[in-house]
N, C-alpha and C positions, 0 to 999 in steps of 0.2 A: 109245753113248749119251751121251759127251760129246765128240763128233767136232767138228771145226773147223766144219762147217756148222751145228750147234746152238748152239755158242758165238756165232757170228757172228748168228745169229736173235736169240737171247736179248739180246745187246748191242743190236741193233737196236730190239727192243722197249723196252728202258730207254731209249733215245734218244728213241723216239716219245713215250713218256709223259712224259718230262722237257722236252722240246724242243716238243711239240705238244699233247698233251692238258693238260698242268698250265697252260700259258697260256691255252688256251680256256676251262678251267673258271673260272680266276679272272677273265678277262673277261666270262664267263656271270654270274659273281657279283656283278661290279660293275653290270652292267645291272639284275638283279634288285634291288639296293639302291637304284638309281634309279627304281624304280618298275615296272619290267617284270614282268608276272606270271609265274610259275614254271608253265609248261605240264607236263603229264604225258609228253610224248613226250622231255623232257631226261632225266628220271628213269627211264624205260624205255631209253634208250639208255645210260646208265651203267650201269644194271643188266645189260643185255646184254653190253655189254663186259666188265664183272666176270665174269659166267658163261663167257663164252667164252674169258677168260685162263685160267680153270681148265684147260680142255682143252689150251690152248696150251702152259702150263706142263708138264702132263703128257706131252703128246706128244713134247716136245724134252728129255726126261730131267731136269726138275726137279720139285721138291716140288709139289704141287698148290696149297699156299698162297703160292709165291713171286711169281706174277704178280698175283694179286689184292692181295697186300701192296704192290706196287709201285704198282698204280693207288690204292690206299687213301692212300698217300702224297700223291699229286697231287690228291686231292679237298680242298677248303678245308674247314676245320673251322667249326663253328656255324652259324647260320641265315644265308641262307634255304635253301641247297642241303643242307649238311650235316644241318641238322634233318629236312628232307625225306626223304633217305635213310634215316635212323635210323627214321623212321616206317614206311617201307617194309620194312625188314628187320627189324621188330619180331617178327616170326614166327621169325626166327634166333636172336635173343637170348631169346626168351620160350619157345620149344617145342625147336629143334634144339639149342642150346646146353646145356641141362639134360639132353638126351638124350645128348649125347655125354659129358658129366662121367659120368653114370650109366653107360654102357657102359665108360668107362675104369676107373671103380671095380669093376665087375664082374670085371676081369681081375687084380684084387688078390685073390689066393688065399696067405694065408701058410702054411696046413697042407699044402697039395699040391706047393707049390714044393718042387724038389730043390735042397739048399743045398750047397755045396761049400766047403771052407775056403779054398782058393786064390782064390775070387771074392768070396765072402760077406764075410769078416774085412776085405780092403782095400777093398770097397765101403762097409762100415758106418763103418769108421775115417777113409776120404775124406771122406765126406759129414758126419760129426761135426766133423772139423778144420776143413772149409771153412765149416761154419755157425758154429762158435764163433770162428773167425779174423774172419768177417765181422762177428760181434756186436761182438766186442772192438774192432776198429779203429773201427767207428761210433761205440761208445760213447765210448771215450777220446777221440777226436777231437773231438767235439761237446760233451763236458762239460769237458775241460781247454783245448782251443785255443779254442773258440767260447764257453765259459763258459754252456753250456747246463744247467739245473737237471739233477741226476743221473737223477730220474724221467723227466723230458721225453727226456733223451739215451738212457736204456734203451728208451723207448717207440718212439724213432725207430730204435734198432737192430734191435728186433724187428721193425718193418715191414719194413727192408731185409732181412731174413732170410726173409720170407714169400713163399710159393710159391703160386701161384693156377693159374688156366686156361691161361695162356701156357705156364708149365712142364710142365702136365700134357699138352698137345697136343704139346710138344716131345719129352717122354719117351716118348709112344706113338708118335710118328714113328721116332724112334730104335730102340725095340723092332721096328716093323713091318720097318724096313730091316735089323734082325739086327744094328746096330751095337753095341747092347748085350745082355749076356746077361739071361736072365730073373731070376737072383738079383738082379742089379743094379737091374733095371727094378722088381722088386718093392720094394726099398729106396727107390729114388726115389718111387715111388707112395705108399708109406707116408709118406713124409717130408711129402708134399703135403697128405695127408688129415690127419695130427697137426698140422701147422703150422696149416691151416685152421682147425682147431678150437680151438686153444690161444692162438695169437698174439692175435686179437681179443679175448679174455677178459683177458689180461695188460695189453694196450695199454689197455683201459677202466679197469683198476685203476690203473695208473701214472700216464695222462694224464688229466686232467679240466679242460678249458679254462674251465669255467664259474668255477673257484676263483681265476683271474686277474681274472675281471670282479665279483668280489663287492666289497661296499661297505667296502674298507679305507679309502677316503676319502670324507668327506660330500660329495656330489654331487647336490644338491636344490635347489627353487626357493625354499624358505624360507631356506636357508644360501647361496645365491649372492651375489656382491658387487652390491650397487646401482650402483656406479660402473662396472662394466664389461660387456662385452657378455653377453648371454645366449645361451649355446651351446645350441642345439636340433638334434637328428637327427629329420629327418621321412623316414619310409619311404614308397616309393611301389611298389605291386604292378601297378597297372592305371592305365590313363588316367583312369578315373572318380575315381581318389583326388586326382587334382592339384586340381581346383577346390575342394574342400573345405578341403584344406589350405591352399591360397593365400588362401582369404577368413578363415580362422581366423588365419593369421599377419598377415594385413592388418589386422584388428581387435586385434591384440596390439602393434602396433609405434607406436602413438601417444605413448607416453611419451617421457621424455628419453634413456633407455637404449636403444641399438641392439640387435638381434639378429642373430645369425650362425647362418644356417640351413645344414645339410648335408643336401642331397637324396641319399638313398640309393635308386636305382632298381635294385631286385631283378630279375632275369630268371633264370628256370630254366635249370640247365646242361643243354643238349642238344647230342649230336653231338661232343661232345669230353670228355676225361677231366681236364683242368686248369682250376681255378677262376680266373676272370680279374678283377680288382679294377683299375677305372680312375677317376683323378681328372682329370675333363675340363679342369680349369684348368691342369694340367700336362702333359698329353699329347693335346692336341687333334688330333693326327695321325691317333689311333687312333679317332677318334669316327665316322669313316665307316663302321668295321667294323660298329657296332651302331647301325644306323639307327632303331631301335626306341626308342633313348632320347633322339632328336634332339627330337622334339615336347614331351618332359617337360622337358627342360633348356631349351628355348626359351621355354617358358612361365614358367618359374621365373626364367629371366635377364629376361623381360620385366617380370615383378612385380619383380625388384630394381631395376630402372630407373625404375619408377613411384614407388617407395618414396622415392627421392632421398637415399639415404645412411642411412634408419633398418633397412634390413636389406640384409644381405649373403649371398650365396647361393653356395654352392660344390656343384657336382654331382657325384656319384660313380655310378659303375655297377658292380655286382655281380653277376657270372654265377658261380652256384654251385647245388649241389644242395639241394632245400628243407631237409634234416635238417642242414644247416650254415650256414643263412642267420642264425640267431640269434646265431652265433659273429661274422658280419661285422657285424652292428648293435652288438654290444657291443664288438668292437675298435675301430669308428670311435667309439663313445662315449668310450671310454677315450682314444683318442690327441686327441681334440677337447676333453676335459675337459668333456664335457656335462653339462648339468644336467637335460636333458628328453629323452626319446625318445617321438614321436609316431608310432603305429602305427594302420594303418586296420583296422577290423572286418571279420570274414569275411563277413558278410552284406551283399549290395547290395540295393537297392529300385528298382523302376521309379518314375519321378517322375510319370508320368502318373495312376497310381490306388494308388502305394504298395504293391503287392504284392511278393512277394521276387522278385527277379531272378536271383540265383544265390547259392550258398552254397558257400564255399571251405574245406574241412575241412582241408587243408594248411596254409592261412593262420592257421586257429585253432589248431592245434598250434604253430606258429610263434610266435604271440603268447603263448601259455602259457608256451613256454620263455624268450622275452624277459622275461616278468613274473617268471619265478623267477630269473634270472641276470644282469639288467641291472645295470650299475654306477652307476645314477643312477635318477632318478625316470622312470616311464614312463605316458603317456597313450594310450587308445585312443579314437579318432576315430570315432564312429558317424554316418554321414551318411544321413539318410532323406529329404530334401527337396530334393537336388542344389543345396544351397545357394542357391536362387532366392528373392528377398526377397517376401515375403507380399503386397506391394502394388508394382505396377509404376511405375516411375520413368524418367523420361527422362535422357539423358546429361548433361544440364545438371545434373540434381538429384541426380548419383550422389555428389558430394561431402558433401552434406547427409544421404544416406540412413542412417538410424538402425539399429542391429542390436540388438535386444532378447536380452538374456542373464541367465540366473537362475542363482544357485548355492544348492544346497540342502546346507545344514550341519547334521550331526549331532554332530560332534566327533571327534577323534583324528587322527593324524598325516595320513592320506591326506586327510582333509576340509581340513585346514589346507593342505596343499599345494595343493588345487584352487582354495582360497580364494586364495591368493597369485597364481596365474594368473589369477583373475577379477579381482583388483585391478589387475593390470597391464593386463587388457583395458580396465577402467574409466577408466583413464588415457586413452583415447582419446575425444574428445569425440563421436565417432559412435556410441559403444557406451553403452547404458542398461542398467545391471548392477542386479539386484534380488537382495539375499541373503536368503533364507528360513532361518530357524533352527527347526527341529523339536525341540521340548522336550516332555518327558514331564510329565504333568499335576501330578505330585507334587515337581517339582524347583522349582517357582516360575517367575515371569516377569520381575519385575524384583527388584534389590537382590541383593548378594552375588554369588555364582558363578552367574548365571542360565543356565538351559538345561544344567547340567552333569550327565551321567548319573551315576546314584548308584553304579553299578559302576565307574565310571571311577578310576583312581588320582590322588591330590592332584596329581602332576606332569602328568598329561594335561589335569585340570581346570584347572590354573592358564593352561596354555597356551591352551587354548579360550576361557577368560574374556578374555585378552589379546588374542586374536585379534577377538573380537566387539566388543571396546572400541575396538580400532582401525577397525573397519567403521563403528561409530556416529560417529566422528570425522570421518569423509569426507563431505562435503555431497553430494558427487555420486553418491554410493551409497544406493539405497533399500533400508533395513533393517526387517524385521518378524520378529516372533516368533510362531510358530503352534503351539498345543497339540496334540500327536498322541496321542490316547490309547491307541492300538493299531496294528496294521499296517493293518487296514481304513482307519483314519482318515489313515493316511500315503499310501495308494493314492489317496483321494480328493483330497487336497492335490496329489499329485504330477500326477495328471491335469489338475487345474487350472491348474498351472503350466506345463503342457506345451502347453496351448492357448494360453496368452498369450505364449510367447516362442519365439525361434527356435533358440536354444543353450541347453542345460542342462548345468552343471557339478557333478559330484558325485565324492565320494572313493570309491575301490573297497571301502575299510573291510576289516577283517580278517572272514572268514566266519564265524569262531567267535564274533565279539561278538554277542551276543544282548541287545539292549535293547528296551526296552517299544515303541518307534516302530517297529521292525522284528520283532519277535517272531513267529516262525513263517514268515517269508518265504524263509528259506534253505533250507527242505524242499522249495520249489516252484520252486527256482531252477534255470533251464536253462543260464544261461551265467555260471557263477561268475566268470569272468575280469572280468565287469562288475561283481561285487558284486551285494546284494540289491536296491538302489535301481536300479542301471542295468539290472538284468534285469526288474524291475518295469516300468521304462519302455518296454521292448521287448516286454512282453505282448501278447497278443490283445485284451486289453481296453481298450488303449491306441489310441486310431487318429491321433493327432497325428503330423505330420510332424516334428516338431522334432528337431534333431539333438543328440547326447549326447557329452560329454568326461568320459571316467572317467579319473580320476588316481590312480595309486598311487605313495606316496613311495619312495624308494630303500630296499631292504631291505638293512640294514646288519648286520655281524657283531655278535655278542653285546657284545663289547667297546665298540662304539659307541652301543649302545641306552640 
């Protein structure tokens, strides 16, 4: 079985994979990233080689997984080749892998197994001692030497003690080869099942990354230093998001204070297990491996050059699973001391007729997680008109092109945060800003704290009054107060405003706030992440193509409220 001929053939196979197959696959991937189409024949050749290696490995006295494992090490991870292979093997991971785990679990029979003290006790003690030793070593080393918080160190130690499909396959192979006895196999299998059920629960209890993102420090537009750069995180998930974000930033950089934008291009983790985080200013050599980020980065770099110093751009690519993307966004916001995170809406429209092009539910869940755990203010950008000007202009008139923007103000933290961004946009001479203050009829229009909701606290009322007074003092802002008796009147006013402007800014507002101007709207709200006004603007009754910018101020701890 392990003759010299077999060993020679296995060694020759390893040399073939390392010296010929691996360089050939890397050369193929390089050509694919330069624009060569991926033909099915390449995929089928690799799959045929993979299946043939199983028989080769078994025939020459090795485990059936040995040769496929060697070939797997030679295949480059990630797109375009790795992701294509993952799609072809989805039937394996989606059907056969669960069946394999099920059949392994069926072999676990605690009652029928015959236990002997000579085998059972040493096996149980060995497993317990090894697991406990691994836990203590990981916990002590990371909590004391690396000064990791004890809860995080305990969570890390539990993860290192976990067992999964790889261990399950190994134990099954050892049992089939009669290397371990039935009693030991039962104990090993039981530990896999036990750890798979308990460790995720304890890790979730010990480690909550959202706590580190919470608003312990005030990071918002209203509290940002007027003499320093405004730090903004802009998230890009699809090429269609780029144009809308660039035009928004272009209309916001006309003031004296520059903007520092960190462009976070998210890519779904495919064909590899380790998330990747790349800052392209510092690691330009890695850029070629993720060609799908090149166009996004080039567009923002060109935008930075056109702004002549008023905007600085730092491009970042994050390759991670959708369930952890919000952690990437919040981590970057913490590192950059950002005051605002801009995220795209999950629905995209056709620019020709305004019908819905696509709806990404995973992106909607991501946006909701960011709104809940962000360390600073968050804004959702809804692009409905592909940012095309209402009137066609020549390139010579591009600099004189105006951008009609409206801010609908009701009152509260979120509205004041949106107003702060709107005022910053109005400092650009190309932007024409109109602030529409919707007030209830029993609040009065002039004198005192005009437009203050009767249910608001004095603290909020005072800040709303000061914000409106500041707007009135700015001659370049068109300000008007409109009485809205009820939600129907508000809807009519909103439709009129949307027909007259290209971009509407609103505060998300707390969904529990029920004021006369929006009473009853939250019962019909389909997109609570946009608030009642934002959801109203996206209803089927409004046919406007105006874009929408919904702002939520930083959600702070109670100590800071």
